[in-house]
N, C-alpha and C positions, 0 to 999 in steps of 0.2 A: 555874741548872743545867738544861740541857736534854738529855734522853736521846735520842741519835741512833743507838742500837745497831741497831735494826731499820729505821728510816725514813731513815737517813743514807746516804751513799755513792751518791747518784744515784737512789735508789729512787723518789723523787717527781718527778724531772726536774730537780732542783737538787742541788748537792752535799749539802746538808742541808735537811731539811724545814722547819726554823725560818726559812730564808731566804724562804719564801713570805709570812711575816708581818712581815719586817723586824726581828725580834728579834735582839739580839746577846747570846748567852749568856756568862756568866763562866766556866762549866765545861761541857764537852761530852764525855761518854763515847762511844766508837766501838767497834765489834766487827763480827762477822759479815761484812758486805759488804767490809770493809776488806781482808780476806785472800783473797777469792774461794774460800772453802771451807776454807782453812787456818785453824785456830783462832788468833785474834789479839785483843788488846784494846789500847785506847789511851785516854788522856784528854787533851783539849786544854783548856788554861786560858788565859784572856785576861788582860789587864793587872790587872784587879781581883782575880784569884784566883791568878795565877802565883806570887806570893811565898809562898803557903801551901804549895805543893808543893816540898819540898827532896829532894835525892838520898837515897834509902833510906826515905822515909816513905810511899811509895805502892807497893804491890806489885800484880802482875798475873799470873795463872796463865799466860797466853799472850803476854804483852807482852815485848818485848826480846830474844827468841831470834832467832838469825840467819835461820832458815827463815821464821818469821812476819814478820820485818821485810822480807825480800826479797819475800815474797808481797804485802805491803802496797805496796811500791814499784812492783812490776810491775802490780798492780791499778790504781793511779793512772795509770801510763803507758798501759795499754791502754784505760782508760776515756776518757782524753783523746784518744788516737790514733784510736780507733774511734767517737768521738762518742756514747758511750752515754747521756749525759744527754739529748741531743737525741732519741735513739731512745726513751728512756723516755717523754718527752713525746709524741712522735708516735704510738708504738704504744699508749701508755696512753689517749690521746684516742680513738684508733680503737677500742680494746677497750671503753672506757666507752660510746662512742656506739652501738656494736653491741649491747651489753647493754641500754642504755636503749631502743633501737629494738625489740629482741626481747621485752623484758619490759614495755613501755609499757602502762599501763592494767590490768595484771594484778593482780587482787585478791590481796593477800598479800605483795606486794613493797612494803616500806615505803620503802626508800631505796637508791640506788646512790651510793656516796661514795668519795672518795679523790682522789689526784693521781698522775700518772705511772703507774708499774707497781706501785702499792700501792692496791688497790681492795677495797671491801667491798660486799656485797649483803645488806642487812638484810631478813629476811623476818618475817612476822607470826606464825610458828610455829617451833618447834624444827626444825633441819635437819641435825643431826648425821649422820643416816643418808645424807646426800648424799656424805659422804666415801667411803663404801664403794661406793655406786652410781657415783660418778664414777671411782673407781679401777678398777672393773670395766669401765669404758668407756675406759680409758687416760688419764684425767685426774687428776692429783694436786692436791688442794686441802685446806684446813682450815676448820674452823668454830670461831668464838670466840663467847663470850657466849651460846651455845646457839642463836642465831638469825642469826648473821652469817657469810656465806661469805667467807672471807679469801683474797684473791688477791694473791700476791707473786711473779709469774713472773720468770724471768731477765731481766736488763737487755738481753740480746742477742735477745730475742723479736722475731719479725717480725710484720708485719700479717697475713700468711697464717697464721701459727701462732695469732695472736689470733682469727682467724676460726674456726680449728679448735676452740678453747676454747669459743667461743660456740655453735658447732654441737653440741658435746657437752653443755655445761652447761645451756643454756636449756631444752631439752626435759626434762631431769632436774628442773629447778626447777618447770616447768609441771606435770609429773606429780606431784611431791610436794605442790604446793599444791592439786591436785584431790583428793588423798586425804583422806578425812575432812573435806571442806569443808562 
């Protein structure tokens, strides 16, 4: 079973993150990106597990209703028609390269990792206060594990918008790392 709730639906540049490793899951839960903001949930079961799921023995708060299902269908159509997987790869590579260039050699930056438009910048110190500082500068982001800046922008992000993110975020990171150094 592979959880694709956050990393699936093109976020990494492939339909599902597990496709980068060649793994074929028996069961795969989906949500979030499947409905483009409309609450939705789905479970995909392959041949080894499909017989386990019978009508009525699996429930979902947001699965099966007409609005959610239509949102899912339209999300898939738009993602294909607008080439959003390719965009996630292109813009994600651009964003990652720009972050690596701006933060290269900076003491306190442990790692920049991820694929497509699912990136993390791990710092050597807690960085939760960057959430407020970034928001004060017009950039919304989150911090996980106390030291990782989590970036999961929209799949329609452009390279120009990625450059704006870098222009706002990198000075904030540099400032934070200089404090109490």
